N, C-alpha and C positions, 0 to 999 in steps of 0.2 A: 540323876536326870529327872526332871519333873514329868508327871503324868498329865494328860490333857483330859479334863473333866467337862462333860457336856451337861448343861442344866436346862430345864424346861419349867416354866411357871404356868400352872394350870389356871391361875386367876386371870392373867392377861395374855396368855399364849406367847409370852416372851421367851426367847432362847438366847443363851450366851455360853461362852466357854471360859474356863480358867485353867491355867497351867500351874500345878502345884504338886508337891511331894505326896500329900495326903488329900483324900476327898473329905470335905466338910460341908455341912449344910450352910447355905448362904441366904442372903436376902436378895430378892429380885431387884435389879437396878432400875427396872421400869415402873413397877407399881409398889415397891417396898414390901411385898409379901414376905413373911418370915419363914425360916427353916425350909428352904427349898433344897432337896437332895439331888445330886447328879444322877441322871438316868443311864449314863454310859461313861466309861473311862478308857482311854487308850494307853497302852503301855509304851514306854520310851522306845523299845525295839520296833514296835509297829510304826511309830512316828517316823523313825529313820527309814524303814522300808517304804513307807508312803512317799517320803521326800525323794528317795532314790528312784522310785518308779515315775514320779512326776518329772524328775530331771531327765530320765531316759526318754520319756515321751516328748519333752520339750526339745531335746537335742535332735531327735529324729525329725520333728516338724521343722526345725531350723535348717537341717541338712537338706530336706526335701524342698523347702522354699528357696534356698540358695541354688540348688542344682537345676531347678526348673525356672526359666525366665518368665517374667510376666507377659501375658498376651498383649499383642500390639492392637490398639483399637482400630476399627475399620477406617475411620477418618484419617489416621496416620498412614495407613497403607495406601489409601487413595491419593493422598498428597505426595507420597514417595513415587508412585507410578506416574503422576502428572509431571513431576520434576524430572524424571528420567527420560521423558519423551522429547 
């Protein structure tokens, strides 16, 4: 499984990430600065944990959105009352 390597270029303040097995110095894709090293790397296990946590939060948000109906605008309530008279 590849690692996720985060790069920061001091020359142009550019940031990017690369997923690869090994961390190597690279060239900045924005200003072509040479030999930029990654400042942080995430392990594959951490990436899986992050993805699982995001999936749980998304599932909880979807359940909450489906369980709670959208509020009815005031204009719709007024029209319903007028129609029922």
